[in-house]
C-alpha positions as CSV (number, residue, x, y, z in Angstrom):
1,M,-56.9,-85.6,-21.8
2,T,-59.3,-83.6,-20.2
3,N,-57.3,-83.0,-17.2
4,Q,-54.4,-82.2,-18.9
5,L,-55.9,-79.3,-20.9
6,R,-57.0,-77.8,-17.9
7,P,-54.3,-75.8,-16.8
8,A,-53.7,-74.2,-20.1
9,V,-57.0,-73.4,-20.4
10,R,-56.5,-71.3,-16.7
11,A,-53.4,-70.0,-18.2
12,T,-55.4,-68.9,-21.4
13,V,-58.1,-67.4,-19.1
14,V,-55.5,-66.0,-17.0
15,L,-53.8,-64.2,-19.6
16,A,-56.9,-63.0,-21.5
17,A,-58.2,-61.3,-18.1
18,L,-54.7,-59.8,-17.7
19,L,-55.1,-57.9,-21.1
20,A,-58.2,-57.0,-20.5
21,I,-57.1,-55.4,-17.4
22,Q,-53.5,-53.9,-18.9
23,P,-55.0,-50.1,-19.5
24,A,-55.6,-50.0,-15.7
25,L,-52.6,-52.0,-14.9
26,G,-50.3,-50.6,-17.4
27,F,-48.9,-53.9,-18.8
28,A,-47.3,-53.7,-22.1
29,Q,-48.7,-55.4,-24.7
30,P,-46.1,-57.8,-26.8
31,A,-45.4,-57.0,-30.1
32,K,-47.2,-58.4,-32.9
33,P,-45.3,-59.4,-36.4
34,A,-45.2,-57.5,-38.2
35,A,-46.7,-59.7,-41.6
36,S,-46.6,-63.8,-42.3
37,A,-45.9,-65.6,-45.0
38,A,-49.7,-66.0,-45.8
39,G,-50.2,-61.9,-45.5
40,K,-47.9,-61.4,-48.5
41,T,-49.5,-59.7,-51.3
42,A,-50.0,-60.6,-54.9
43,S,-47.5,-59.2,-56.2
44,Q,-44.8,-60.7,-54.4
45,T,-46.1,-64.4,-55.1
46,A,-47.9,-64.3,-58.5
47,P,-45.8,-65.2,-61.1
48,P,-44.7,-62.4,-64.2
49,A,-47.1,-62.5,-66.7
50,S,-45.9,-63.4,-70.1
51,G,-44.0,-61.3,-72.2
52,Q,-43.3,-59.3,-69.3
53,A,-39.9,-58.9,-67.8
54,A,-39.2,-60.6,-64.1
55,A,-39.0,-57.9,-61.4
56,P,-36.5,-58.0,-59.4
57,A,-37.1,-60.1,-56.2
58,T,-37.1,-57.7,-52.9
59,A,-36.0,-58.8,-49.8
60,V,-38.6,-59.9,-47.1
61,P,-37.7,-58.9,-43.7
62,A,-37.8,-61.7,-41.7
63,P,-40.6,-61.6,-38.8
64,P,-38.8,-60.7,-35.2
65,V,-38.3,-64.1,-33.0
66,E,-40.4,-63.7,-30.1
67,D,-40.3,-66.3,-26.6
68,P,-43.6,-68.3,-26.8
69,L,-43.6,-67.5,-23.4
70,G,-42.7,-63.4,-23.3
71,R,-39.2,-63.8,-21.4
72,E,-37.9,-61.1,-23.7
73,T,-38.2,-58.5,-20.8
74,P,-37.8,-58.4,-17.0
75,R,-41.5,-57.8,-16.7
76,G,-42.6,-60.0,-18.8
77,T,-40.6,-62.8,-17.4
78,F,-42.4,-61.4,-13.6
79,V,-45.9,-60.9,-15.0
80,R,-46.2,-64.2,-17.1
81,F,-44.7,-66.3,-14.1
82,I,-47.5,-64.8,-11.9
83,A,-50.0,-65.6,-14.5
84,A,-48.8,-68.9,-15.0
85,A,-48.8,-70.0,-11.6
86,E,-52.2,-68.0,-10.0
87,A,-54.0,-70.0,-13.5
88,G,-52.6,-73.7,-11.9
89,S,-49.7,-74.1,-14.7
90,L,-47.0,-75.0,-12.3
91,D,-45.2,-76.4,-15.3
92,V,-45.3,-73.9,-17.2
93,A,-44.1,-71.5,-14.5
94,A,-40.9,-73.5,-13.7
95,Q,-39.9,-72.7,-17.1
96,Y,-39.3,-68.9,-15.7
97,L,-37.0,-69.9,-13.2
98,Q,-33.3,-70.3,-13.4
99,W,-32.7,-74.0,-11.6
100,P,-29.7,-74.0,-9.0
101,R,-26.5,-76.3,-9.7
102,R,-26.8,-77.9,-6.1
103,G,-30.5,-78.5,-7.2
104,L,-33.2,-77.9,-4.5
105,E,-35.1,-80.5,-2.3
106,I,-38.3,-79.6,-3.6
107,S,-39.7,-79.8,-7.5
108,R,-39.6,-77.3,-10.0
109,E,-43.4,-76.6,-10.0
110,E,-43.3,-76.8,-6.3
111,A,-40.3,-73.7,-6.5
112,A,-42.9,-71.8,-8.8
113,R,-45.5,-72.6,-6.1
114,Q,-43.5,-71.4,-3.2
115,L,-42.0,-68.2,-5.2
116,N,-45.5,-67.5,-6.3
117,Y,-46.4,-67.4,-2.5
118,V,-43.5,-65.2,-1.6
119,L,-44.7,-62.6,-4.4
120,N,-48.3,-62.3,-3.3
121,H,-47.7,-62.2,0.6
122,S,-44.3,-60.1,0.9
123,Y,-43.3,-58.6,-2.2
124,E,-42.7,-55.2,-1.6
125,G,-44.0,-53.4,-4.5
126,S,-46.8,-53.5,-7.0
127,L,-47.1,-54.5,-10.9
128,D,-47.5,-50.5,-11.8
129,S,-43.9,-49.9,-10.4
130,E,-41.0,-48.6,-12.6
131,Q,-39.4,-51.2,-11.3
132,L,-40.2,-53.6,-13.4
133,S,-38.2,-52.7,-16.7
134,R,-39.6,-53.3,-20.1
135,N,-36.6,-53.0,-22.0
136,P,-34.7,-56.4,-23.3
137,A,-31.6,-55.1,-22.3
138,G,-32.8,-54.3,-18.8
139,S,-32.2,-51.1,-16.7
140,Y,-28.7,-52.1,-15.6
141,S,-29.5,-52.0,-11.9
142,V,-26.4,-50.2,-9.9
143,G,-24.0,-53.0,-8.1
144,Q,-25.2,-55.5,-10.4
145,P,-23.9,-57.8,-13.7
146,A,-24.8,-56.5,-16.8
147,D,-26.9,-60.1,-17.4
148,R,-28.7,-59.4,-13.7
149,E,-31.8,-57.3,-13.2
150,W,-33.0,-56.2,-9.8
151,V,-37.4,-56.4,-9.7
152,G,-37.7,-55.9,-6.1
153,T,-37.8,-57.0,-2.8
154,V,-39.8,-59.2,0.3
155,V,-39.6,-58.7,3.3
156,L,-39.8,-61.4,5.4
157,A,-40.6,-62.5,9.4
158,G,-38.4,-60.2,11.4
159,G,-38.2,-57.7,9.0
160,E,-35.8,-59.6,6.3
161,R,-35.3,-57.9,3.2
162,L,-34.1,-59.9,0.3
163,D,-33.7,-58.8,-3.1
164,L,-35.1,-60.5,-6.4
165,L,-32.5,-60.7,-8.9
166,M,-33.5,-62.1,-12.4
167,A,-30.6,-63.3,-14.8
168,R,-30.3,-62.7,-18.7
169,L,-29.4,-66.2,-20.9
170,P,-27.3,-66.6,-24.1
171,P,-29.1,-66.6,-26.5
172,Q,-30.4,-70.0,-27.6
173,N,-32.3,-70.2,-31.4
174,G,-31.7,-66.4,-32.3
175,I,-34.3,-65.8,-28.3
176,Q,-32.3,-63.8,-25.5
177,I,-34.7,-64.4,-22.4
178,W,-34.7,-63.4,-19.1
179,V,-35.6,-65.5,-16.3
180,F,-35.5,-65.5,-11.9
181,S,-31.7,-65.8,-11.1
182,A,-30.4,-69.5,-9.5
183,D,-29.4,-67.1,-6.4
184,T,-32.8,-66.0,-6.1
185,V,-34.5,-69.0,-6.7
186,A,-32.1,-71.3,-4.3
187,E,-33.6,-68.9,-1.5
188,I,-37.0,-69.9,-2.2
189,P,-37.9,-72.7,0.4
190,R,-36.2,-69.9,3.2
191,M,-38.7,-66.8,1.7
192,Y,-41.8,-69.7,1.9
193,A,-41.2,-70.8,5.3
194,N,-41.3,-66.7,6.6
195,S,-43.8,-65.2,4.6
196,G,-47.3,-64.6,5.1
197,L,-49.4,-66.0,7.9
198,G,-47.0,-69.2,8.2
199,E,-48.1,-72.0,9.9
200,F,-51.8,-70.7,10.2
201,E,-52.5,-70.3,6.4
202,R,-50.9,-73.7,5.9
203,K,-53.4,-75.4,8.5
204,L,-56.4,-74.1,6.8
205,P,-59.0,-76.8,5.4
206,A,-57.7,-78.1,2.0
207,F,-60.9,-76.7,0.0
208,L,-60.7,-72.9,0.8
209,T,-56.7,-73.2,0.0
210,R,-57.3,-75.0,-3.2
211,A,-60.2,-74.1,-4.4
212,R,-61.0,-71.1,-6.6
213,F,-63.0,-68.2,-6.3
214,G,-61.9,-66.9,-10.2
215,E,-57.7,-66.6,-10.4
216,I,-57.8,-66.2,-6.6
217,S,-57.7,-69.1,-4.1
218,L,-61.4,-69.2,-2.2
219,W,-60.2,-68.7,1.0
220,V,-58.8,-64.5,0.1
221,P,-62.4,-62.7,-0.5
222,F,-63.4,-64.4,2.6
223,A,-60.6,-63.2,4.3
224,L,-60.2,-60.0,3.1
225,T,-65.0,-59.1,3.7
226,G,-63.9,-60.9,7.5
227,L,-61.2,-58.7,8.1
228,L,-63.4,-55.4,6.6
229,L,-66.0,-56.4,9.1
230,L,-63.2,-57.0,12.4
231,L,-61.8,-53.8,11.7
232,Y,-65.2,-51.9,11.3
233,L,-66.4,-53.2,14.6
234,A,-62.8,-52.6,16.2
235,S,-62.8,-48.8,14.8
236,R,-66.3,-48.0,16.2
237,L,-65.3,-49.9,19.9
238,L,-62.2,-47.7,19.7
239,L,-64.2,-44.7,19.5
240,V,-66.5,-45.4,22.2
241,L,-63.1,-46.2,24.2
242,V,-61.4,-42.6,23.3
243,A,-64.8,-40.8,23.9
244,L,-65.3,-42.6,27.5
245,V,-62.3,-41.6,28.2
246,I,-62.5,-38.3,27.5
247,R,-65.9,-37.9,29.9
248,I,-64.1,-39.3,32.8
249,V,-61.5,-36.5,32.1
250,G,-63.6,-34.0,31.8
251,R,-65.7,-35.3,34.8
252,L,-62.7,-35.9,36.8
253,R,-61.4,-32.1,35.8
254,H,-64.7,-30.6,36.5
255,H,-65.4,-29.5,33.1
256,Q,-68.8,-29.6,31.8
257,S,-69.9,-31.5,29.1
258,V,-71.0,-29.1,26.0
259,P,-73.7,-30.9,23.9
260,A,-72.7,-29.1,20.6
261,R,-69.3,-30.9,20.8
262,W,-70.6,-34.0,21.6
263,R,-73.2,-33.8,18.7
264,A,-69.9,-32.8,16.5
265,W,-68.4,-35.9,17.6
266,F,-71.3,-38.5,17.1
267,A,-71.6,-36.8,13.3
268,L,-67.8,-37.5,12.8
269,S,-67.5,-40.9,14.4
270,A,-68.9,-42.6,11.8
271,P,-66.9,-41.6,8.5
272,T,-63.9,-41.2,11.3
273,A,-64.6,-45.9,11.6
274,F,-64.9,-45.8,7.7
275,L,-61.3,-44.4,7.3
276,L,-59.9,-46.3,9.9
277,T,-61.3,-49.8,8.9
278,V,-59.8,-48.7,5.4
279,G,-56.7,-47.9,6.6
280,F,-56.0,-51.2,8.7
281,H,-57.4,-53.2,5.9
282,R,-55.1,-51.4,3.4
283,F,-51.9,-52.5,6.6
284,F,-53.4,-56.1,7.1
285,A,-54.2,-57.0,4.1
286,P,-50.8,-58.4,2.6
287,L,-50.8,-61.3,5.4
288,I,-53.4,-62.7,3.7
289,G,-51.9,-62.4,0.5
290,I,-54.2,-60.6,-2.3
291,P,-52.1,-61.8,-6.0
292,L,-50.1,-59.4,-7.4
293,L,-52.4,-59.5,-10.4
294,F,-55.4,-58.0,-7.9
295,Q,-52.9,-55.9,-5.6
296,A,-52.9,-53.0,-8.5
297,L,-56.7,-53.0,-8.4
298,Y,-57.1,-53.2,-4.6
299,N,-54.5,-50.4,-3.8
300,R,-57.2,-48.2,-6.8
301,L,-59.8,-49.4,-5.3
302,S,-58.6,-48.6,-1.2
303,I,-57.4,-45.4,-2.3
304,L,-60.9,-44.6,-4.0
305,L,-62.4,-45.4,-0.5
306,L,-60.1,-43.4,1.3
307,I,-60.9,-40.4,-0.7
308,A,-64.8,-41.2,-0.2
309,G,-64.0,-41.3,3.2
310,V,-62.4,-38.1,3.4
311,L,-65.1,-36.2,1.9
312,W,-67.8,-37.9,3.8
313,W,-65.8,-36.6,6.8
314,L,-65.2,-33.5,5.4
315,W,-69.0,-33.3,4.4
316,R,-69.9,-34.1,7.9
317,L,-67.5,-31.6,9.3
318,I,-69.1,-28.6,7.3
319,D,-72.0,-29.5,8.3
320,V,-71.4,-29.2,12.0
321,G,-69.3,-26.1,11.5
322,A,-72.1,-24.1,9.4
323,E,-74.7,-25.2,11.6
324,T,-72.7,-23.7,14.9
325,V,-72.0,-20.6,12.9
326,R,-75.8,-20.7,12.0
327,Q,-76.9,-20.6,15.7
328,R,-74.6,-17.8,16.6
329,L,-75.5,-15.7,13.8
330,Q,-79.1,-15.9,14.3
331,S,-79.5,-13.4,17.0
332,E,-77.5,-10.8,15.3
333,Y,-78.7,-11.6,11.7
334,P,-81.8,-13.5,11.3
335,R,-82.1,-12.8,7.9
336,S,-78.9,-13.4,6.4
337,A,-77.9,-16.5,9.0
338,Q,-80.2,-18.7,7.0
339,S,-78.8,-17.4,3.7
340,M,-75.3,-17.4,5.0
341,Y,-75.5,-21.3,6.1
342,T,-76.9,-22.5,2.9
343,F,-74.6,-20.3,0.5
344,G,-71.6,-21.3,2.5
345,R,-72.2,-24.8,3.4
346,R,-72.7,-25.3,-0.9
347,I,-69.6,-23.5,-1.2
348,L,-67.1,-25.7,0.9
349,K,-68.8,-28.7,-0.1
350,G,-68.9,-27.9,-4.0
351,A,-64.8,-27.0,-3.0
352,A,-64.4,-30.6,-0.8
353,L,-66.2,-32.4,-4.2
354,G,-63.8,-31.0,-6.5
355,L,-60.6,-31.6,-4.5
356,A,-61.8,-35.4,-4.8
357,L,-62.8,-35.8,-7.8
358,L,-59.0,-34.1,-8.5
359,L,-57.6,-36.7,-6.6
360,T,-59.8,-39.5,-8.1
361,L,-58.6,-38.9,-11.9
362,G,-55.1,-38.7,-9.9
363,A,-55.4,-42.4,-8.6
364,L,-56.7,-43.5,-11.7
365,G,-53.8,-42.5,-13.4
366,F,-54.9,-39.7,-15.5
367,D,-52.9,-36.6,-16.1
368,L,-53.7,-33.4,-14.1
369,S,-51.5,-31.0,-15.7
370,A,-53.7,-30.3,-18.4
371,T,-57.1,-30.2,-15.7
372,L,-55.3,-28.0,-13.5
373,A,-54.1,-25.5,-16.2
374,G,-57.8,-25.9,-17.4
375,L,-59.1,-25.0,-13.9
376,G,-56.6,-21.9,-13.6
377,I,-57.7,-20.0,-16.6
378,G,-61.0,-20.5,-16.0
379,G,-61.2,-19.4,-12.6
380,V,-59.0,-16.1,-13.9
381,A,-61.6,-15.9,-16.2
382,L,-64.4,-16.4,-13.9
383,A,-63.2,-14.0,-11.1
384,F,-62.9,-11.5,-13.8
385,A,-66.0,-11.7,-14.7
386,A,-67.6,-11.9,-11.3
387,Q,-65.3,-9.3,-9.7
388,K,-68.4,-7.1,-7.8
389,T,-69.8,-9.8,-7.3
390,L,-66.9,-11.3,-5.5
391,E,-66.0,-8.5,-3.5
392,N,-69.2,-7.8,-2.4
393,I,-69.5,-11.6,-1.2
394,F,-66.0,-11.5,0.4
395,G,-67.1,-8.1,1.8
396,G,-70.1,-9.8,3.6
397,V,-68.1,-12.5,4.8
398,S,-65.6,-9.9,6.6
399,V,-68.7,-7.4,8.2
400,L,-69.7,-10.8,9.4
401,S,-66.6,-12.4,10.4
402,D,-65.6,-8.6,12.7
403,R,-69.0,-8.1,13.7
404,T,-68.3,-4.7,12.7
405,I,-72.3,-4.1,12.6
406,V,-74.9,-6.0,13.8
407,V,-78.4,-5.8,12.9
408,G,-80.3,-3.3,15.1
409,D,-76.9,-1.0,15.0
410,F,-78.0,2.5,14.4
411,C,-74.6,3.2,12.2
412,K,-73.8,6.1,9.6
413,I,-72.3,4.7,6.8
414,G,-70.9,7.4,4.3
415,P,-74.0,10.0,3.8
416,H,-76.5,7.3,5.0
417,S,-77.5,7.4,8.4
418,G,-80.0,4.5,10.1
419,T,-80.8,1.2,12.0
420,V,-79.4,-2.0,10.1
421,E,-82.0,-4.5,9.0
422,D,-79.9,-6.9,7.7
423,V,-76.3,-7.7,6.0
424,G,-76.7,-9.7,3.7
425,L,-74.0,-11.7,0.9
426,R,-74.0,-8.8,-1.5
427,T,-75.4,-5.8,0.6
428,T,-76.0,-4.6,3.5
429,Q,-79.4,-2.9,4.5
430,I,-80.1,0.1,6.2
431,R,-83.3,2.3,7.5
432,T,-83.7,5.3,7.1
433,P,-85.1,7.6,9.8
434,N,-87.4,8.6,6.6
435,R,-88.7,5.0,6.7
436,T,-86.6,4.3,3.6
437,V,-84.5,1.3,2.6
438,V,-81.0,2.1,1.4
439,H,-78.8,-1.0,0.3
440,V,-75.1,-0.3,0.7
441,P,-72.9,-2.7,-1.3
442,N,-70.3,-5.0,1.3
443,G,-67.6,-3.9,-1.1
444,S,-67.7,-0.4,-0.6
445,L,-67.9,-0.8,3.1
446,A,-64.5,-0.9,3.1
447,N,-63.9,2.6,1.6
448,L,-66.6,4.5,3.7
449,D,-66.0,5.8,6.3
450,V,-68.6,3.5,9.4
451,E,-69.8,4.8,12.8
452,N,-71.7,2.6,14.8
453,F,-74.2,4.5,17.3
454,A,-75.0,1.4,19.0
455,R,-71.5,0.6,20.6
456,R,-71.4,3.9,22.8
457,D,-70.7,2.7,25.8
458,L,-71.3,6.1,27.5
459,F,-73.5,9.5,26.2
460,L,-72.4,12.9,26.2
461,F,-74.2,15.5,28.0
462,N,-73.0,18.5,26.7
463,P,-75.5,21.9,27.2
464,T,-74.4,25.2,27.4
465,I,-77.3,27.9,29.3
466,G,-77.6,31.2,28.9
467,L,-77.7,33.3,32.3
468,R,-79.4,37.2,32.0
469,Y,-77.3,39.6,32.6
470,E,-78.8,40.9,34.9
471,T,-77.4,37.6,37.1
472,S,-75.0,38.8,40.2
473,L,-72.2,37.0,40.6
474,E,-73.5,35.3,44.3
475,Q,-76.5,33.8,41.8
476,L,-73.8,32.4,39.7
477,Q,-71.9,31.0,41.4
478,R,-74.5,29.4,43.2
479,V,-76.0,28.2,39.9
480,L,-72.7,26.4,39.5
481,A,-72.4,25.0,42.8
482,D,-75.6,23.2,42.7
483,V,-75.3,22.4,39.4
484,R,-72.2,20.3,40.2
485,Q,-73.5,18.6,43.2
486,M,-76.6,17.5,41.1
487,L,-74.1,16.0,38.7
488,H,-71.9,14.2,41.6
489,A,-75.3,12.7,43.1
490,D,-76.8,11.3,40.1
491,A,-75.5,7.8,39.8
492,R,-76.2,7.3,36.0
493,V,-73.4,10.3,35.4
494,Q,-69.8,9.6,35.4
495,K,-68.3,11.6,38.2
496,E,-64.7,11.8,36.9
497,T,-65.5,13.5,34.7
498,S,-68.9,16.0,35.1
499,R,-68.0,19.5,35.1
500,A,-69.9,22.8,35.3
501,R,-68.5,25.8,34.4
502,F,-68.9,29.9,33.4
503,V,-66.9,29.8,30.0
504,K,-68.0,33.2,28.3
505,F,-70.1,36.1,28.3
506,G,-72.4,35.6,25.6
507,A,-73.8,38.2,22.8
508,Y,-76.6,38.3,25.5
509,S,-76.2,35.7,28.0
510,L,-73.6,34.7,30.6
511,D,-72.8,31.4,29.2
512,V,-72.3,28.2,31.3
513,E,-70.6,25.0,29.9
514,I,-72.0,21.7,31.7
515,F,-70.0,18.7,30.1
516,A,-71.3,14.9,31.5
517,Y,-70.7,11.5,30.1
518,V,-73.9,9.4,31.1
519,K,-74.4,6.0,31.5
520,A,-77.4,4.6,29.6
521,A,-78.5,1.6,27.2
522,D,-79.7,3.0,24.4
523,H,-80.6,6.7,22.7
524,V,-84.1,6.1,23.9
525,A,-82.6,5.7,27.6
526,F,-80.1,8.6,27.3
527,L,-82.6,11.0,25.8
528,G,-85.2,10.1,29.1
529,I,-82.4,10.4,31.5
530,Q,-81.6,14.0,29.5
531,E,-84.7,15.0,29.5
532,E,-84.2,14.8,33.9
533,L,-81.1,16.8,34.0
534,L,-82.2,19.4,32.3
535,M,-85.6,19.8,34.2
536,H,-83.6,19.7,37.5
537,I,-80.9,22.4,35.9
538,M,-84.4,25.0,35.0
539,A,-85.2,24.6,39.2
540,V,-81.5,25.0,40.3
541,V,-81.6,28.5,37.6
542,K,-84.8,29.5,39.4
543,Y,-84.2,28.6,42.8
544,A,-81.3,31.0,42.7
545,G,-83.6,34.1,41.7
546,T,-82.2,34.4,38.2
547,G,-83.5,33.1,34.9
548,L,-82.3,31.9,31.5
549,A,-81.6,34.5,28.5
550,F,-83.1,34.7,25.6
551,P,-81.9,36.8,22.5
552,S,-82.6,40.4,23.2
553,Q,-81.1,43.7,21.9
554,T,-80.9,46.7,24.2
555,M,-81.1,50.5,22.5
556,Y,-79.8,53.6,24.2
557,V,-81.3,56.8,22.4
558,R,-80.3,60.2,22.9
559,R,-81.3,63.4,21.2
560,D,-78.6,66.3,20.1
561,T,-79.6,69.6,20.4
562,S,-76.6,71.3,18.6
563,E,-77.2,72.3,15.2
564,P,-73.9,72.2,12.3
565,A,-72.9,75.4,11.5
566,H,-73.8,75.4,8.2
567,L,-77.0,75.3,8.5
568,I,-76.9,78.9,9.9
569,A,-78.1,81.5,7.3
570,P,-75.8,84.1,6.5
571,D,-78.0,87.4,7.9
572,A,-78.7,85.5,10.9
573,T,-78.8,87.7,14.0
574,P,-76.8,85.9,16.7
575,R,-78.9,85.4,19.5
576,G,-78.1,88.1,22.6
577,G,-76.8,90.6,19.6
578,Q,-77.8,94.2,18.5
579,A,-79.5,94.3,15.4
């Protein structure tokens, strides 16, 4: 008696587990009867009191008739058949089959077992799909009669595809049920012979295939675990072979090995191997035969692992990229390099984590439309609230990426001039000649004129010397010739553009303009070269026998002896006349 009850107990346990994971798998619960005879109220069952008229009888609706095996819908038949077969209740599972008129060489129980094997190994789809109709009338599949329902496809060895059909039987005892059609049942032996791992699985020891681990065969979890380890080792070996091939090709092409690239390769190898392992596992796992009841759980778990692997890979990539950027900025932006490294890495990792969280919620079946709408509204509000801060941050990123200015450059930014000491995320620090520090917001750099004196390739040497007006023409010509010769003889002066010209008669000097571009490493070096050139010019002027003019004025004074006529007295006797 105990052995006879054991299959029923297993079926009950499977159904209870199915109901427990029902929210995750999306199964529909069978409708409960609205009321029973025992649930009637006292006013419906109690006789009328004496002296009172009997209340008119009200019609109590009959409870809906249900199939005890849950075969009212195609989905119910599909799910309940798998639950009964996985529990070992093959006699119950056989009642979900429409037996062919010609019969089969196998028993009904064996046909149920083989069909369950085919569904676990070759069924293309899952219990989460909408191809399993919850409508008692079916979904009216295209190309099928009204009493037929297409419930999926099985893929056999060699790529052959067979459709699975259900048939709606005429009402019996007021119940209309769905069962696997006779045409599908007739194909069970052939589908069984061409599904899964074939003879390999059937030659396994009996204790592995008959023993159970929960509700699945004992060999399935062992095979999945062993496949996982095997695929991980194969993925690591594949990455090592790829690295060796790249190194060999690089040596043949005489390319030097870059340590930074190999550090990045080794940093990304572990998450890459993890992603390859999970991807290959999803490809080969159906050959082992995961029961359909657990395939939805396996699919979601593998998707979550893929999301975790992608997040791991992105985090490693962000670390490698941030470290590379920090090393490049360390020499030019020693103060801001670490802050940019920390801030940028946190921002990118936060974005990757947020994206992974959204993908995880989507994989778990949550509706993301409201979540995305809320994030959009929150992002707009945050952008308005932190407008200036974001403007400065993006301005700092722009300065660092465009390399407009670097630490140590002498610049003029708007009205401020000085040496750049630091380019941060929010402001740029300038040390003025008065030794004060000016903080210029990075957001305003796009609207200000930035003059970078440190980017000069040549320095302009453009003095104007004034010779005394006593200088003769020969002396002036000699000064011009000697200055030109001096400029052409100096290797630090660009010869193509250098010149010395007598340009004008000044207020107190003869003006000679000298124009030349000087090659110097920086402004301090230019000042030294300029000093030497000016001293040579002084020597040239002195050697020519003239001198430099200085501001002077020449005044000519003349005495006028004539007297105006109106100053002579009327009675005065003219000179030389008579009295």
